[in-house]
C-alpha positions as a Markdown table, in Angstrom:
| # | Residue | x | y | z |
|---|---|---|---|---|
| 1 | Met | 38.2 | -19.3 | -3.4 |
| 2 | Ala | 35.2 | -16.9 | -2.4 |
| 3 | Ala | 34.4 | -17.0 | -6.2 |
| 4 | Ala | 33.8 | -20.5 | -6.2 |
| 5 | Gly | 31.1 | -20.8 | -4.0 |
| 6 | Phe | 28.9 | -17.6 | -5.8 |
| 7 | Gly | 28.1 | -20.4 | -8.8 |
| 8 | Lys | 26.3 | -22.6 | -6.4 |
| 9 | Gln | 23.5 | -20.4 | -5.3 |
| 10 | Val | 20.2 | -21.1 | -6.6 |
| 11 | Arg | 17.5 | -18.5 | -6.7 |
| 12 | His | 14.0 | -20.1 | -5.8 |
| 13 | Phe | 10.6 | -18.8 | -6.5 |
| 14 | Ser | 8.2 | -18.1 | -3.5 |
| 15 | Thr | 5.5 | -20.3 | -3.0 |
| 16 | Thr | 4.1 | -18.3 | -0.3 |
| 17 | Val | 1.9 | -15.9 | -2.5 |
| 18 | Ile | -0.5 | -19.2 | -3.8 |
| 19 | Lys | -1.3 | -19.4 | -0.3 |
| 20 | Pro | -2.8 | -16.1 | 0.9 |
| 21 | Val | -4.9 | -16.0 | -2.5 |
| 22 | Ser | -6.8 | -18.6 | -1.5 |
| 23 | Lys | -7.9 | -16.7 | 1.8 |
| 24 | Leu | -8.6 | -13.6 | 0.1 |
| 25 | Ile | -12.4 | -12.5 | -0.2 |
| 26 | Gln | -13.0 | -11.9 | -4.0 |
| 27 | Pro | -14.0 | -8.4 | -5.0 |
| 28 | Pro | -17.1 | -8.1 | -7.0 |
| 29 | Ile | -15.4 | -6.9 | -10.0 |
| 30 | Gln | -11.6 | -8.6 | -10.8 |
| 31 | Val | -9.2 | -6.0 | -11.3 |
| 32 | Tyr | -6.0 | -7.5 | -12.8 |
| 33 | Gly | -2.4 | -6.0 | -12.6 |
| 34 | Val | -0.6 | -4.5 | -9.6 |
| 35 | Glu | -3.3 | -2.0 | -8.7 |
| 36 | Gly | -6.0 | -5.2 | -8.8 |
| 37 | Arg | -3.8 | -7.2 | -6.3 |
| 38 | Tyr | -3.6 | -3.7 | -3.9 |
| 39 | Ala | -7.3 | -3.2 | -4.6 |
| 40 | Thr | -8.3 | -6.9 | -3.6 |
| 41 | Ala | -6.2 | -7.0 | -0.8 |
| 42 | Leu | -7.6 | -4.0 | 0.6 |
| 43 | Tyr | -11.3 | -5.1 | -0.2 |
| 44 | Ser | -10.3 | -8.4 | 1.3 |
| 45 | Ala | -9.1 | -6.7 | 4.9 |
| 46 | Ala | -12.0 | -4.5 | 4.5 |
| 47 | Ser | -14.8 | -7.2 | 3.9 |
| 48 | Lys | -13.0 | -9.5 | 6.9 |
| 49 | Gln | -13.4 | -6.3 | 9.4 |
| 50 | Lys | -16.6 | -5.3 | 8.2 |
| 51 | Asn | -15.4 | -2.0 | 7.6 |
| 52 | Leu | -15.9 | -1.6 | 3.6 |
| 53 | Asp | -18.2 | 1.6 | 4.1 |
| 54 | Gln | -15.6 | 3.2 | 6.5 |
| 55 | Val | -12.7 | 2.1 | 4.5 |
| 56 | Glu | -14.3 | 3.8 | 1.2 |
| 57 | Lys | -14.9 | 7.3 | 3.1 |
| 58 | Glu | -11.5 | 7.7 | 4.3 |
| 59 | Leu | -10.1 | 6.7 | 0.7 |
| 60 | Ser | -12.3 | 9.6 | -0.4 |
| 61 | Arg | -10.8 | 11.5 | 2.7 |
| 62 | Val | -7.6 | 10.8 | 1.7 |
| 63 | Lys | -7.9 | 11.6 | -2.0 |
| 64 | Ser | -9.1 | 15.1 | -1.0 |
| 65 | Leu | -6.2 | 15.6 | 1.5 |
| 66 | Met | -3.7 | 14.5 | -1.5 |
| 67 | Lys | -5.3 | 17.3 | -3.4 |
| 68 | Asp | -4.1 | 20.0 | -0.5 |
| 69 | Pro | -1.5 | 22.1 | -1.9 |
| 70 | Lys | 0.7 | 21.7 | 0.8 |
| 71 | Met | 0.8 | 17.8 | 0.6 |
| 72 | Thr | 1.6 | 18.2 | -3.6 |
| 73 | Thr | 4.3 | 20.4 | -2.7 |
| 74 | Val | 5.6 | 17.6 | -0.6 |
| 75 | Phe | 5.2 | 14.9 | -3.1 |
| 76 | Met | 6.3 | 16.8 | -5.7 |
| 77 | Asn | 9.4 | 17.9 | -4.7 |
| 78 | Pro | 12.2 | 15.7 | -5.3 |
| 79 | His | 14.6 | 17.1 | -2.9 |
| 80 | Ile | 12.4 | 15.9 | 0.1 |
| 81 | Lys | 13.5 | 12.2 | 0.9 |
| 82 | Arg | 11.2 | 9.3 | 0.6 |
| 83 | Ser | 11.1 | 8.6 | 4.3 |
| 84 | Ile | 10.3 | 12.7 | 5.1 |
| 85 | Lys | 7.3 | 12.0 | 2.9 |
| 86 | Gln | 6.1 | 9.0 | 4.2 |
| 87 | Lys | 6.4 | 10.4 | 7.8 |
| 88 | Thr | 4.1 | 13.1 | 6.8 |
| 89 | Val | 1.6 | 11.3 | 5.3 |
| 90 | Asn | 1.3 | 9.0 | 8.1 |
| 91 | Asp | 1.3 | 11.6 | 10.6 |
| 92 | Val | -1.6 | 13.4 | 8.7 |
| 93 | Met | -3.5 | 10.2 | 8.6 |
| 94 | Ile | -3.0 | 9.6 | 12.0 |
| 95 | Lys | -4.5 | 13.3 | 12.8 |
| 96 | Glu | -7.3 | 12.7 | 10.5 |
| 97 | Lys | -8.0 | 9.6 | 12.9 |
| 98 | Leu | -8.2 | 7.0 | 9.7 |
| 99 | Ser | -8.3 | 3.5 | 10.5 |
| 100 | Pro | -5.5 | 1.2 | 10.8 |
| 101 | Ile | -6.5 | -0.5 | 7.4 |
| 102 | Thr | -6.5 | 2.6 | 5.4 |
| 103 | Ile | -3.3 | 4.0 | 7.0 |
| 104 | Asn | -1.8 | 0.5 | 6.2 |
| 105 | Phe | -2.7 | 0.6 | 2.5 |
| 106 | Ile | -1.9 | 3.9 | 2.0 |
| 107 | Ser | 1.7 | 3.6 | 3.4 |
| 108 | Lys | 2.3 | 0.3 | 1.2 |
| 109 | Cys | 1.1 | 2.5 | -1.7 |
| 110 | Leu | 3.6 | 5.2 | -1.2 |
| 111 | Ile | 6.5 | 2.7 | -0.7 |
| 112 | Val | 5.4 | 1.9 | -4.4 |
| 113 | Leu | 4.6 | 5.5 | -5.6 |
| 114 | Val | 6.9 | 7.9 | -3.8 |
| 115 | Arg | 10.2 | 8.2 | -5.5 |
């Protein structure tokens, strides 16, 4: 009986992806692919809050933080759980007093990148 209802499920495509794109502020250079979506979303969020320069500086700081040997050790160690890696990075970013836009962006990127 339970299997009979299984065949009736239908998968629908999401239409919510189309609507927010019109609200995004387009960057000066169009970037394609997944990285383009993230870059466009970050550019749009920073532009709306008029924090483009601040976010750019903060991303440079994040880049230098990620080159720190302690951070590299945490990321490269497959025995450390993803949740611990994410918490470590969030704690470091909060300690560095980064803006919520940058913290949110890096957190979302880590979900994709960290294994």
